[in-house]
N, C-alpha and C positions, 0 to 999 in steps of 0.2 A: 553470232555476235548480238543480234537483236534480242534473243531470248535471255542472254546473260545481262544485258542492260535492263531489261524489264525486271529481272530478279533483283538487280541492284537497286532499282527504283522502289520496288516493294520492300526491300530490306530497310531502306532509308525511311519509308513511310511507317513501317512497323516500329522502327527505332523511336520515331517521334511519338507514336501512340503509346509505347511502353514508358516513355519519359513522362507523358501526361498522366497516365494511370498510376505511375509510381508516386507522382506528386499528390494525386487524390488519395491514394492509400496512406501516405504519410500524414496528410491532414486529418483523415478519419481516425488514424491511430492516436494522434495528439488529442483530438476531441474526446475519444473514448476514455483515455487516461483521466482527463478532467472530470468526465461524467461519472466515472467509477468512484470518485470521491464525493461528488454531489449527491448521488442517489441515496446511499445509506444515511447521510446526514439529514436529508429531507424526509426520509422515511421515519426517522426518530422524531422529527418535529411533528409529523402527522399523527404518529401513535400517541404522543403527549397530548395533542389537542383532542384526539378521540377519547382518551381517558378522562380528560377534563369535561368534555361534553357529556359523556355517559354519566359521570358523577353529578353534573348539573341536572340532567334530565331525571335522574333517580329522585332527586329532592324537589325539583320544580318541573313536573310533567308539562309538555307542550305539544300542540298539534304538529305531527311530524310530516305527513305525506299529503300531497294534493289529492290523490285518489282518482281523479278523473283520467281516463285513458287518453283523452285529447291533449292532456298536458305533458305526456311523455315526450322526452327529447333524447335523441341519440347523438352523442358526440363521438366522432371517429377521428382519431389522431393518426394521420398519415404522414407522408414525406413530401417535401418541396423539391428535392433533388432525386436523381435517378441513381443507377449503379448500386441498387440494393436488392437485386433479385426479385422474388415474388412478395416482397414486403407489403405492397399496397393491394395486390390481388388477394392475399390472405385476409386482410381487413375487410375487403368488399364481400368476400364469401361469408365471413363471420357475421357481418351486418345483415345479410340476407337471411341467415339462419335465425338470428335473434328476432328479427321482425316477423318471420313466419311462425316461430314458436310462441310468441306472445300475442300474435294476431293484432299487431299495432302497425299495419301498413300505412296508416294515415299519420303516424307520429312524425314530428319534425326531425329532420336530419341535418346536423351541422357538421361540416367537414373541415378539418385542419390539414392543409396540404393540397396544392393545386394539382399535383399528379394524381392523387387519389380522387379528387373532385372531378377531374376530367373523365375518369372511368365511371364513377357513380352517377354522374349527370346523364349518362346515356340510359340508365335503368330506372331512375327515380327523380323526383323533384327535390332539390336541396333548399333548405331554409336559410342557409348561410355557408359561405366559404371563407376561411381565414388562412392567410399565408402562414405556413409552418416555419418554425425556427430552424435554422441550419446549424447554429452553434449555440452553446449554453447561454451566451450573453443575450441572445435574442428571445429566450424563453419568456421572461417577464413581459416585454412589450407584446408578445403574441398572446399571452394570457389576458392582458388588459383589453386587447382588441376582441378577444373571444367573449369576455364578460360583457362588454358593450353590445356585442352582437346578440348574446343570449337575452339580455334585458330588453332588447328591441323586438323580440319575437312576440307575435300575437298570443302564443300559449302562456306567456308570462303574465298576462293581464289578470290581476286579482288572485294569483296563486303563488305559492312558495316554489318558484321554478327550480332552484337547485335540488330540492328534495325529490324531483321526478327525473333526475338526470341519470342516464346510463352512458358510460364511457367505454369505448372499445379502443384498445391500444396494444402495442407490443411491449413485452417485458422479457428480460433475460431470465430464463429458467434452466438451471444447470449450465450446459455449455451451448445452448441455443436460445433463440428468442421465440416466444409463442404469443398468440393473440390472447389478451385477457379481457374479461368483461367485468366492469366494476360499477356498482351503484353506490356512490360515496356515502349517502345518508341512510341507506337501508339498514345498516348495522345498529343504528340508534333506536332503542326501544323504550328506554326509560323504565324497564321492568326489573332493573337490578335491585339487589337487596340493599336497603339503606343501612349505611354504617357510618358512625360518627356524626358530627354536627353538619348541617347543611352549609354549602358555601355561603360566605357573607357577601351580599351583593350591594352595590351602591347605585344600581339601576333597577328599573322595573324588570322583572324576569323576562317578559316578552321582548322588551327592548334589548336586553342583554342577549337573549337567544338569537335575535336577528343579527346582531353584531358578531356573535360567535359563529353562526352559520356562514356569514361572509368570510370571516377569518379562516374557517375550516376549508371552505371551498377554494380560497386562494392558496392555502397550503397544499391541499390534495392535488390541485391542478399542477402545481410545481412538481410534485412527486411524479405524477403520471407523465408530464411532458419530459422531464429529465429521463425517466425510464424508457419512454418511447424513443427519445433521441439517442440514448445509449444503444438500444437495440438496433436502431437504424444504422448507426456507425459500425456496429459489430457486423451487421449484414453486409454493409458496404466493404468492410475489410475482407470478409470471406469471398464476396463476389469479385473484387478486384484482384485478390490473390489468385483465384482460379483463372481469371482472364489473363493475368500476367504470365501464368504458367503456360497457357495455350499460345500466347504470343511468342514466348521464348521457344517453345517447341517448333512453331512455324518458322521462326527465324533460323533455328538450327537446320531444319529441313531445307529451307531456301539456300542457306549458306553452303550446305553439302551439294545441292543441285548446281549452284553457281560455280563451285570448285570443279565439279565434274565437267561442266560446259567449258570452263577455262582450260582444263586439261585436254578436252577434245580440240579446242581451238589451237592449243600449242602443238598437239600431234599433227593437225592438218598443216600448220605452218612449217613444221619440220619436214613433212612429206613433200610439200611444195618445194622447199629448199633443196632436198635431196634429188627430186625429179629435175629441177632446173640445173643442178650440178651435173647430173648424168647426161642431160641433153647437151650441155656445153662441151662435155668431153667427146 
C-alpha cells in the first residue's frame, strides 16, 4: 500500500510539473509567432538604412573605425530565463573563441541576460550586465538601457564607440539556431562606385553621419535582439517539448506500476478472504 501511495504522490507531482511546462511552452509558442513577423520587417529596415549609409559614405567619406584595440567591445546577447537548453553555454564558448582569435582579452565585455552573465562572471570581468528582454515588448527598453551602459564605458571616451562593437547572438538558420558574430559597422567602407548625384544634405556631413550611425545602431540592435529572442523561444519550445515527452513517459510507467501494485493488493485481499472463509468452515 505504501508503494502505491508513493507512486500516486509522484504522479500528482508530475501532473503539476507537466501543467506548468505546458503553460511555459504555450507562452513561448505565442511569443515565437509574434517574433516571426517582427524579425523580417526589422531586417528590411536595417537593409534600407545600410544602403542609405553606404550611398552617403560613397559621396561623403567619413572616418569609420576607432582602430585602437582597447576600444573593442563585445556585446553578448543571452537569456534572462532558463528552459532553453545550451543556449547560453554556446554563447560563452563563442565569446571565448572570438577573444582568443583576435587576441583581445582586455576588450570590454557587456552581457545581456543575467543567466549568461552569471556564467561568464566566473571566467572574466564584465564591463556591464543588462537585463535581457523576455518578450518582444521589452526589447526597446532593454536597448535603451544597453545604449546608456555602452556610453558610460571608459572605452567610449573620445572614440566612435559603435564602430568598434562586436555582437554575439543567436539567430535561426534553417531549422535550428546558431551563434552569429556581427560587427554592425564593419561593412561600411565608402569605397563604392559613385553613381548619380550625391545625397542632398541639410546638415554638415559629419553631424549627419553621427545621427545616421545612432539611427543605424538603434535599428540593428532591434534586429539582433528580435532575432536572439526568437531563437531563444524556439530553443525553449524544443527543450520543453522534449521534457514533456519524458514526463509523459515517466507518468505512463508509474501508472502501469501503480496498476500492477493495485492488482497485487486486490489479489492479496481475495486470498485473505478465501483463507478466512476456509477457516470459518
